[in-house]
C-alpha positions, 0 to 999 in steps of 0.5 A: 500500500502506498503512503499518502502524498504529503501536501506541502503548503510552504517551501524554502528557496535559496536565492542571491541578492543584488549584493551577491549575498545568499538569502532564503525565502519561505513562500506558501499559502495559509488555510485562510488563503492568505499568501506568505512570503518571508525573506531571511538572511539565515537558513536556520531562521527560515527553517524555523519559520517554515516549521512554525507555519506548518505547525500552525496548519497542523493545529499544534500549540506553539511552544516558546521559541529560542530567539537569537540575542546579542546579550552575553549569558550574564546580561541575559540572566540580569534581564530575566531577573529584572523582568521577574522583579518588575511584576509585569511593568516594562523595564525601560521606563523603570531604568529611565526613571531611576537614572533621572532620579540619580542624576537629579540627586547628583546635581544637588551633590548627594547620591540617591541613597543619601537623598532617600535617607534624608527623606525618611528621617525628616518626613512627616505625614499629612497634618490633621485638624485637631482642637486646641485641647487635644493638640495640647494633650498630644503635645504633653503626651509626646514629651518624655519625662520632664522635658517640658518648660515650667511655663508650658506646665502652667498652661491650662486649657479650658474647653 
């Protein structure tokens, strides 16, 4: 019994550019009738694209693809760690904001850590509206043992 003929919807062809460099072209037709024509400088990328298109026709779920990058392994590890730390936010705006804050602090003659330390030690929350009697009682309660002036102790607030 003969094997059924495989219908080949896509093909790879090798061609030369005007600059005499070699490129690969993937051509074919998808199930919906749309034409595909993609050019690649690398044969591996063309074959990968062909496999992706054939997998799409066959209905296979696409697994994450390995992508080429110019990053060194250490830089790639740093980028992945940064992405996990960013909690879904984009990394470029985070880095741009940090560098802007760093340059602003440097223009004032301090580093960013010193600026944040100063802010943390001097920051007070929002003020709130308090009656004079309550303000006096809070003030007296905030003083630790005997640091009140004699004149302060003599003041009596009458509601």
